[in-house]
C-alpha positions in Angstrom: 147.8 113.8 77.6 148.0 110.0 78.0 150.6 108.2 80.1 151.9 104.8 78.8 150.2 102.9 81.6 146.7 104.2 80.8 145.3 100.8 79.9 146.4 99.5 83.3 144.8 102.5 84.9 141.6 101.7 83.2 141.6 98.2 84.8 142.5 99.8 88.2 139.6 102.3 87.9 137.2 99.6 87.0 138.1 97.7 90.2 137.5 100.6 92.5 134.5 102.0 90.6 131.8 100.4 92.9 133.4 102.2 95.9 133.3 105.7 94.4 129.6 106.5 95.0 126.3 104.9 95.9 124.4 105.9 92.7 125.8 103.0 90.7 129.2 102.6 89.0 130.0 102.9 85.3 130.5 99.3 84.1 134.1 98.2 83.1 133.0 97.6 79.5 131.8 101.2 79.2 135.1 102.5 80.6 137.0 100.4 78.1 134.8 101.7 75.3 135.5 105.3 76.3 139.2 104.6 76.3 139.2 102.9 72.9 137.4 105.8 71.3 139.8 108.5 72.7 143.0 106.5 72.4 143.8 108.1 69.0 142.3 111.5 69.8 144.0 114.6 71.2 141.5 115.8 73.9 142.5 119.4 74.8 139.2 120.2 76.6 136.5 117.9 77.9 133.6 118.0 80.3 131.2 115.7 82.1 128.2 116.0 84.3 128.3 113.8 87.3 131.5 112.4 88.9 132.8 108.9 89.3 135.0 106.4 87.5 134.8 108.3 84.2 136.3 111.3 86.0 139.3 109.3 87.0 139.7 108.0 83.4 139.3 111.3 81.7 141.7 113.0 84.0 144.4 111.0 82.3 143.1 111.4 78.8 142.4 115.2 78.6 144.6 118.2 78.9 141.8 120.0 80.8 138.7 118.2 82.2 135.7 120.1 83.6 133.5 118.2 86.1 130.0 119.6 86.8 128.7 117.6 89.8 126.7 117.8 92.9 127.7 115.4 95.7 124.1 115.0 96.8 125.1 112.7 99.7 126.5 109.9 97.5 130.1 110.8 98.2 131.1 110.9 94.5 133.1 114.2 94.5 135.0 113.5 97.7 135.8 109.9 96.8 137.1 110.9 93.4 139.1 113.8 94.8 140.8 111.6 97.3 141.4 108.7 94.9 145.1 108.1 94.1 144.1 107.4 90.5 143.0 111.0 89.9 145.3 113.2 87.9 144.6 116.5 89.9 146.6 118.6 87.4 144.0 118.3 84.7 140.7 118.3 86.6 138.5 121.2 87.7 135.4 120.6 89.7 132.4 123.0 89.3 130.3 122.0 92.2 126.5 122.4 92.5 123.4 121.3 90.7 124.1 121.4 86.9 120.7 123.1 86.5 122.4 126.2 88.1 126.1 125.8 87.3 125.9 125.1 83.5 123.7 128.1 82.5 126.2 130.6 83.8 129.4 128.9 82.7 131.4 130.0 79.7 133.5 127.2 78.2 137.1 128.4 77.5 137.1 127.0 74.0 135.7 124.3 71.7 135.5 120.8 73.3 136.6 117.5 71.9 134.6 115.4 74.4 131.5 115.7 76.5 129.8 113.1 78.7 126.3 113.6 80.2 125.6 111.6 83.3 124.0 114.2 85.6 120.5 114.4 87.0 118.1 112.2 85.0 114.7 113.8 86.0 112.9 115.6 83.2 113.9 118.2 81.8 117.4 118.2 83.2 119.1 115.9 80.6 117.7 118.2 77.9 118.9 121.3 79.8 122.4 119.9 80.1 122.4 119.1 76.4 121.4 122.7 75.5 124.3 124.3 77.3 126.8 121.7 76.1 126.1 121.0 72.4 127.0 124.6 71.3 130.6 124.1 72.5 131.3 120.8 70.8 133.6 121.1 67.8 133.1 118.9 64.6 134.5 115.4 65.3 134.0 115.7 69.0 132.9 112.6 71.0 129.6 113.0 72.8 128.7 110.3 75.3 125.2 109.9 76.8 124.8 107.5 79.8 121.8 105.7 81.2 119.7 105.7 78.0 117.5 103.1 79.5 115.8 105.8 81.6 112.9 107.3 79.6 113.8 110.9 80.1 117.4 110.2 78.9 116.1 108.0 76.1 114.0 110.9 74.8 117.3 112.8 74.2 118.9 109.7 72.8 116.0 109.4 70.2 116.4 113.1 69.3 120.2 112.8 68.8 119.8 109.7 66.5 117.7 111.8 64.1 119.7 115.1 64.4 122.1 116.2 61.6 124.7 117.4 64.1 125.4 113.9 65.5 126.2 110.4 64.2 125.5 107.4 66.4 128.6 105.3 66.5 127.8 102.6 69.1 125.7 101.7 72.1 127.5 99.8 74.9 125.2 98.6 77.6 123.2 101.7 78.5 125.7 104.2 77.1 125.5 105.8 73.7 128.5 107.1 71.8 128.0 109.8 69.2 130.3 111.8 66.9 129.7 115.5 66.3 129.3 115.9 62.5 130.3 118.9 60.4 126.7 120.1 60.3 126.2 123.7 61.5 125.2 124.0 65.1 121.5 124.5 65.6 120.7 128.2 66.5 120.3 128.3 70.2 118.1 131.4 70.1 115.8 130.6 67.3 113.2 128.0 66.6 113.3 126.2 63.2 111.8 123.0 64.6 110.9 121.9 61.1 114.6 121.6 60.2 115.3 119.0 62.9 115.1 115.4 61.8 113.3 114.4 65.0 110.4 116.5 63.9 110.3 115.2 60.3 107.1 113.3 61.0 104.3 114.7 63.0 102.5 112.5 65.5 99.5 111.6 63.4 97.5 110.3 66.3 97.3 113.9 67.5 97.3 115.6 64.1 94.9 113.5 62.0 92.0 115.8 62.5 93.9 118.8 61.1 95.2 116.8 58.2 91.7 115.5 57.4 90.3 119.0 57.7 92.8 120.4 55.2 91.8 117.8 52.6 88.2 119.2 52.5 87.4 121.8 49.8 87.2 125.3 51.2 83.5 125.7 50.6 82.8 122.4 52.5 84.9 123.7 55.4 83.0 126.9 55.4 79.7 125.1 55.4 80.7 122.9 58.3 81.8 125.9 60.3 78.5 127.6 59.6 76.6 124.5 60.7 78.7 124.2 63.9 78.0 127.8 64.8 74.3 127.3 64.2 74.3 124.7 67.0 76.7 126.5 69.3 75.5 130.1 69.2 72.5 131.6 70.9 71.6 133.7 67.9 71.1 133.2 64.1 71.0 135.3 61.1 69.5 134.8 57.6 69.6 136.7 54.3 66.3 136.5 52.5 66.8 139.1 49.7 68.3 138.9 47.2 67.8 135.2 46.4 70.8 132.9 45.8 72.2 133.3 42.4 69.9 136.1 41.4 70.9 139.0 39.1 71.2 142.3 40.9 71.9 145.9 39.8 74.8 148.1 40.6 73.2 148.8 44.0 70.3 147.4 45.8 68.8 146.3 49.1 69.8 143.3 51.2 67.3 142.2 53.8 66.9 139.3 56.2 66.0 138.1 59.6 67.8 137.7 62.9 66.8 135.7 66.0 68.3 135.3 69.5 70.2 137.5 71.9 71.2 140.8 70.4 72.4 142.5 73.5 75.7 144.3 72.7 75.7 142.7 69.3 75.8 144.6 66.0 74.7 143.6 62.6 76.9 144.5 59.6 76.6 143.8 55.9 79.7 143.4 53.8 80.2 142.8 50.1 83.1 141.4 48.1 83.7 140.5 44.5 84.3 136.8 44.0 87.7 137.2 42.5 88.9 139.5 45.3 89.7 138.8 48.9 88.8 142.2 50.4 85.4 143.1 51.9 83.7 146.4 51.9 81.3 147.2 54.8 78.0 148.6 53.6 75.6 151.3 54.9 76.6 154.1 57.2 76.9 151.8 60.2 75.3 148.6 61.7 71.9 147.7 60.4 69.0 148.0 62.7 66.8 145.0 63.4 63.1 145.7 64.1 60.9 142.8 65.0 63.7 140.4 64.0 63.8 141.9 60.5 66.7 144.0 59.1 67.7 145.6 55.8 70.7 147.4 54.4 71.4 149.4 51.2 74.5 148.1 49.4 76.6 149.0 46.4 78.3 146.3 44.5 80.8 148.5 42.7 82.0 148.1 39.2 83.8 145.6 37.1 85.0 145.2 33.6 82.9 142.1 33.0 79.1 141.9 33.1 77.4 139.4 35.3 80.3 139.4 37.8 79.7 137.2 40.9 79.6 138.9 44.3 79.3 137.5 47.8 77.3 139.1 50.5 78.0 138.5 54.2 75.7 139.5 57.1 77.4 139.1 60.5 76.7 139.8 64.2 79.8 141.2 65.9 80.8 142.5 69.3 81.3 146.1 70.3 85.1 146.0 69.7 84.6 144.9 66.0 81.7 147.3 65.7 84.0 150.2 66.7 86.6 148.9 64.2 84.1 148.9 61.4 82.8 152.4 62.3 86.3 153.8 62.1 86.7 152.2 58.6 83.4 153.9 57.6 84.5 157.2 58.9 87.8 157.0 57.0 86.0 155.8 53.9 84.0 159.0 53.7 87.2 161.1 53.5 89.1 158.8 51.1 88.5 158.6 47.4 89.2 154.8 47.2 89.4 153.3 50.8 91.2 149.9 50.9 89.0 146.9 51.6 89.2 144.8 54.7 91.4 141.9 53.7 90.9 138.3 54.8 87.7 139.0 56.8 89.9 139.5 60.0 87.0 139.8 62.4 85.3 136.5 61.5 86.5 134.7 64.6 84.7 137.4 66.7 81.3 137.1 65.0 78.4 135.5 66.8 76.5 134.5 63.7 77.0 134.7 59.9 75.0 134.3 56.7 76.3 134.4 53.1 74.7 134.9 49.7 76.2 134.8 46.2 74.6 136.9 43.5 75.5 138.2 40.0 75.7 141.9 39.2 74.4 143.3 35.9 76.0 146.6 35.0 74.3 149.4 33.0 76.1 150.8 29.9 78.3 153.8 30.4 81.1 154.7 32.8 80.9 155.7 36.4 82.7 155.1 39.7 81.1 153.7 42.9 81.6 155.3 46.3 84.4 152.8 47.1 86.5 153.7 44.1 85.6 150.8 41.8 85.4 151.9 38.1 82.7 150.6 35.8 83.4 150.7 32.1 
């Protein structure tokens, strides 16, 4: 919908723009830029946030134009409504703060144009974008005004990187985008990694994590152990067996513990080096007398002799203790109870100690109490 004298109307609108409201008029060059970009388009449905000179222009260029605006004392809605340059037949005002009117509004169809020039305080530009972008059809014109304001510029920076939009031009402080054929981003999901704006992480905040990931796993474990040594009020040691020593199919693990043991429980666990699961040992938590503890363990069986095993001695809270006791109770009634995968209670331990040993198996065939077969 575009009368023949629309170019003349653009000039007339530019002349009265400063009188429409006190919040600052849209410059004539921006009005002209809007008209140039829609001169060859058929705008069936359009919308804007805010009201002013652009409203007058779009009322002559769109079959139906929706205006989401709040007068806020600047007179914009009343001055636009009473202007002789407004085409009343195409315009519908949805009055009130866009923070409240947009979320509950259902657009009657896909839009060919949207202009955001509503409240600029954070996070309102982003909120407006969220409720508008889903209704824009491919090829639609998306206009973002006042990109010199930091909160709006954040959205501008995002749009420049997003696959759904192509930046066509910047006129003054107004950016013109075209909606591409890219699928609309899911409004109810996350998928932040797929957005171009998030392609590069902010290294000044993430460098520690990246440096940590470059360290070998054993070095990370050693650092964690050292940090806990200085941060915790208790410590635990494994004295027997010695590191790297050869052990039998079963044996005794002993050590020392020092510090606050109130409501803390000492458990010993064993795993084979080539497996991730751990098996709690003994019939329950080990008892420490005079700072010394010991626990009978079974290393299980393996097809290879001199298989490496890892022993862990940990101090845990009452919650983890109950969890381990339930596992032990279930293990007594199960032929081959599943191991505890991934050491899930490590974050709840107060102190830890580890020891690696090699297991020497006797000849013959038997099965350990946890279901491991020795051949």
